[in-house]
C-alpha positions in Angstrom: -32.3 171.8 157.9 -32.8 167.9 157.8 -29.8 167.5 155.8 -27.9 169.8 158.1 -29.3 167.6 161.0 -28.5 164.4 159.3 -24.6 165.3 158.8 -24.7 166.9 162.0 -25.4 163.1 163.6 -22.8 161.7 161.5 -20.4 163.9 163.0 -20.9 163.2 166.8 -20.6 159.4 166.2 -17.1 160.3 164.4 -16.4 162.3 168.0 -15.2 164.9 166.6 -16.5 167.9 168.7 -14.8 170.4 166.9 -16.9 169.7 163.8 -19.7 168.6 165.8 -19.7 172.4 167.3 -19.2 174.0 164.3 -22.0 171.8 162.7 -24.6 172.8 165.1 -23.8 176.6 165.2 -24.9 176.6 161.4 -27.8 174.2 162.5 -29.1 176.8 165.4 -27.7 179.9 163.6 -25.3 180.3 166.8 -23.2 183.3 166.5 -20.0 181.8 166.2 -17.8 184.6 165.2 -18.6 186.3 168.6 -17.1 183.1 170.9 -13.7 182.3 171.6 -13.1 178.0 172.0 -10.9 176.6 174.2 -10.3 172.7 173.9 -7.8 170.0 174.1 -6.4 168.7 171.6 -5.6 165.3 171.0 -2.0 165.7 172.1 -3.7 167.4 175.7 -2.4 171.1 174.7 -4.7 173.5 174.7 -5.3 175.6 171.5 -7.2 178.9 171.5 -9.2 179.7 168.6 -11.2 183.3 168.1 -13.7 182.8 165.4 -13.9 186.2 164.2 -15.9 186.7 161.2 -13.9 187.6 158.1 -13.8 190.9 156.7 -16.1 189.9 153.8 -18.9 187.7 153.2 -17.7 184.6 151.4 -19.5 182.4 149.3 -19.8 178.7 150.6 -19.5 175.7 148.7 -23.3 174.8 148.9 -23.0 171.3 149.3 -20.9 172.1 152.3 -21.7 174.8 154.3 -18.7 174.0 156.8 -15.7 174.1 154.3 -14.8 177.6 155.1 -14.7 177.5 158.5 -12.7 174.3 158.5 -10.1 176.0 156.5 -9.7 178.9 158.6 -9.6 177.3 161.8 -6.9 174.8 160.7 -4.7 178.1 159.3 -5.8 179.7 162.6 -4.2 177.0 164.5 -1.0 176.2 162.6 -0.5 180.2 162.5 -0.7 179.8 166.8 2.2 178.2 166.4 4.2 179.0 163.5 3.2 182.6 162.7 5.9 182.2 159.7 3.9 179.5 158.3 1.7 181.8 156.6 4.3 183.0 154.0 4.4 179.1 153.1 1.1 179.0 152.4 0.5 181.9 150.9 3.8 180.8 148.4 2.5 177.3 147.9 -0.9 179.2 145.8 1.4 181.3 144.0 3.7 178.7 142.9 1.0 176.3 142.4 -1.0 178.9 139.7 2.1 180.2 137.8 2.8 176.3 136.8 -0.2 174.8 134.6 -2.5 176.9 136.3 -4.2 177.0 139.4 -4.8 173.9 139.9 -3.4 172.1 142.8 -0.5 170.5 140.8 2.3 171.8 143.2 0.7 169.4 145.5 1.2 166.2 143.9 3.8 163.3 145.1 6.4 161.4 142.7 4.6 158.3 141.3 5.3 155.6 138.4 3.8 158.5 136.3 4.4 161.6 137.9 7.5 163.5 138.3 6.5 165.8 141.5 7.0 169.7 140.9 8.2 169.7 144.6 11.9 168.4 143.3 12.1 171.3 141.0 15.1 173.5 141.8 12.6 176.9 142.9 10.8 174.5 145.4 12.8 171.5 146.5 14.2 172.2 150.2 12.3 175.3 150.1 8.1 175.2 149.6 6.4 174.1 152.9 3.0 173.3 154.5 2.3 170.3 152.4 1.0 168.8 155.6 -1.0 171.5 156.7 -2.9 171.1 153.4 -3.2 167.5 153.8 -4.6 168.1 157.6 -7.1 170.2 156.0 -8.3 167.6 153.6 -8.6 164.8 155.7 -11.2 167.2 158.0 -12.8 168.5 155.0 -13.6 164.9 153.6 -14.7 163.3 156.9 -17.7 165.9 156.7 -18.1 166.1 152.9 -16.3 164.0 150.6 -15.4 164.7 146.9 -16.5 168.1 147.1 -14.2 171.0 147.8 -10.9 170.7 145.5 -7.1 170.9 146.6 -7.2 174.0 144.3 -9.8 175.6 146.3 -7.9 174.8 149.8 -4.9 176.6 148.6 -6.6 179.4 147.3 -8.7 179.5 150.7 -5.5 179.0 153.0 -3.8 181.7 151.3 -6.4 184.1 152.2 -6.8 183.4 155.4 -3.0 183.2 156.1 -3.1 186.8 155.1 -5.8 188.0 156.7 -4.5 186.0 160.2 -1.6 187.8 160.0 -2.7 191.7 159.7 -3.7 191.8 156.0 -7.0 191.9 153.8 -9.3 189.3 153.3 -11.6 189.1 150.0 -14.2 186.7 148.5 -12.6 183.8 147.2 -14.2 182.2 144.5 -15.0 178.5 144.4 -14.9 175.6 141.8 -11.5 174.9 141.1 -10.7 171.3 140.1 -7.6 169.3 140.3 -5.1 168.5 137.6 -4.5 165.1 136.7 -0.4 165.9 135.8 2.0 167.6 137.5 5.1 169.4 135.2 8.6 169.2 136.8 10.0 171.3 134.0 6.9 174.2 134.3 8.1 174.7 137.8 11.6 175.0 136.7 10.5 177.5 133.6 7.6 179.5 135.0 8.7 180.7 138.5 10.1 183.9 138.9 13.7 183.7 139.9 14.9 185.4 142.8 17.5 187.0 140.6 15.5 188.2 138.4 16.1 191.2 136.5 12.6 193.6 136.0 12.5 193.0 132.5 12.3 189.3 133.3 9.9 189.8 135.6 7.7 191.8 133.7 8.2 188.8 130.9 6.9 186.5 133.1 4.1 188.0 134.9 2.8 189.2 130.9 3.1 185.3 130.2 0.1 184.7 133.1 -2.0 187.1 132.2 -0.7 189.7 134.9 0.2 193.4 134.5 3.0 195.5 136.1 0.6 196.6 138.4 0.1 192.6 139.5 3.5 191.9 139.5 4.3 195.1 142.0 1.2 194.3 144.4 2.0 190.4 144.5 5.7 191.3 145.3 4.3 193.2 148.5 3.9 189.1 149.9 7.7 189.5 150.7 6.4 191.6 153.6 6.3 188.3 155.3 8.2 184.8 155.6 11.8 184.1 155.1 14.1 183.1 152.5 17.4 181.0 152.0 20.9 182.2 151.6 21.1 180.1 148.2 18.4 182.7 147.0 19.8 186.2 147.9 23.6 185.8 148.1 24.3 187.4 144.6 22.3 190.1 145.8 25.4 190.6 148.6 28.4 189.9 146.6 27.5 191.4 143.1 26.9 194.6 143.7 27.7 195.1 140.0 24.1 193.9 139.0 22.5 197.1 140.6 23.2 200.1 137.8 24.3 202.8 140.3 27.0 202.1 143.0 24.7 205.0 145.0 21.7 203.0 145.4 23.9 200.0 146.7 26.1 202.3 149.2 22.3 203.0 150.7 22.3 199.6 151.8 25.8 199.2 152.7 24.8 197.9 156.3 22.1 196.3 155.6 24.6 193.9 153.0 27.2 193.4 156.0 24.2 192.1 157.9 23.1 189.6 155.1 26.9 188.5 155.1 27.3 187.7 158.6 23.9 185.4 157.8 25.3 183.9 154.5 29.2 183.8 153.8 30.3 183.9 149.9 30.2 180.0 150.4 28.3 177.4 152.8 25.4 178.0 154.5 23.0 177.4 151.7 20.1 176.8 153.8 20.7 179.7 156.2 17.4 181.7 156.5 16.9 185.6 156.6 13.7 187.3 156.8 12.3 188.7 153.8 11.5 191.9 155.8 13.5 192.6 158.8 11.3 194.8 160.2 7.5 192.8 160.5 8.4 189.8 159.4 5.4 188.6 160.8 2.6 190.9 160.0 1.3 191.3 156.2 1.6 194.9 155.9 3.0 197.6 153.6 6.7 198.0 154.9 8.3 195.9 151.8 7.9 198.8 149.7 9.5 200.7 152.6 12.3 198.7 152.4 13.5 198.5 149.0 12.7 202.3 149.0 16.0 201.9 151.0 17.9 199.4 149.4 16.8 196.8 152.3 15.3 194.4 149.7 16.4 190.9 150.5 16.5 189.6 147.1 17.8 190.9 143.8 14.3 190.9 142.1 13.1 193.3 145.1 16.1 195.7 144.7 15.6 195.4 140.6 11.6 197.1 140.9 13.2 200.5 141.7 17.1 200.2 140.9 16.1 199.2 136.9 13.0 201.1 136.1 13.9 203.5 133.7 10.6 204.4 132.4 9.3 205.0 136.3 6.0 203.6 136.1 6.9 200.4 138.6 8.7 203.2 140.7 5.6 205.2 140.9 3.6 202.7 142.4 6.0 201.0 145.1 6.2 204.7 146.4 1.9 204.9 146.2 1.9 201.6 148.1 4.7 203.0 150.6 2.9 205.8 151.8 -1.0 204.2 151.6 -1.4 200.5 153.1 -5.0 200.6 152.0 -4.0 201.2 148.7 -1.7 198.2 148.6 -4.2 196.4 150.2 -6.9 196.9 147.8 -4.5 196.0 144.6 -3.0 193.0 146.5 -6.2 191.8 146.5 -7.6 192.6 143.1 -4.1 190.8 141.8 -4.2 187.8 143.7 -7.5 187.2 142.6 -6.7 187.7 138.9 -4.0 185.3 139.8 -6.3 182.7 141.3 -8.1 182.4 138.0 -5.3 181.7 136.1 -5.9 178.4 133.6 -8.6 177.0 136.1 -9.9 173.7 135.5 -13.8 173.5 136.0 -16.8 171.7 134.9 -15.5 167.9 133.9 -12.1 168.8 133.4 -9.5 167.6 135.9 -11.0 165.9 139.4 -11.6 166.1 143.3 -8.6 164.4 144.7 -9.1 162.5 147.6 -5.6 162.9 148.7 -4.0 166.0 147.3 -0.6 164.4 146.7 -2.3 161.9 144.5 -4.7 161.3 141.6 -7.8 159.3 142.2 -7.5 155.6 140.9 
């Protein structure tokens, strides 16, 4: 109690009313989750937060008991203004874990000694949300310096982004540390391309210790967000990449719609939703889409058009028929993904600024 009281006193001196409110809630065991908070931001806009309790009780970092509340409310604020940011935040976690492991290497900027992964083909002019991570890191460093890693922030942010858009919640295992390096070449090599065949997708996921169920469940993340024309142009104008013309006939009208957004040349950065029906809600609509031939990316369509054994298609049908099943398996797979090659103990560090290693 004494340590918490001292920390609240420190926060009160910083005039951060939001953090002070949270701190006092912990100190006096106030049920914060039953309240809705209205307060003015520094830009004189009213921000509304519904502090509802996460779907599962989550472990807290013992030396930073406010960490998860700070992360969650920052994510809630961002998604209130820009619901599409949820997909971007989820994607940051995915692109981080598939290169070197879940170590926040994707957040590092260029320096004399580091070539940033942000400049790699799968990320350049595509990944976003870095400023959200920066904002959260600043808030956490104010309350508990050098305690919460950038890698853990990415994992927490991905969970909160999914749950706040209607998806499942899950317990995030904490304790990751941040890398001291980035891998530009790894980002180009290990992040699955939007035109991957099913065989390439399976091989890629297997190389990270993930199986077919993980592939199909995590692909369901494409139920939210948008993609650039550059990533789905070949899906429109190269019908020969699909084995069955019948499959393509079913999506003829859909392809015409896509061609109006993405011509054969030009408009590379034109955007289309990955899920035309519920692009702002995390649900199982993605699986209905690909069964109807309406997956945006070639790699989406490959899940049903190239599965000669039927194992992948059976999972697609199962998730299309049961959203609870999809949610359960998605949670299992993203927790599994979140443990890829993590740094713990004395490996790596906890960065002060997620964009740079500590000096």
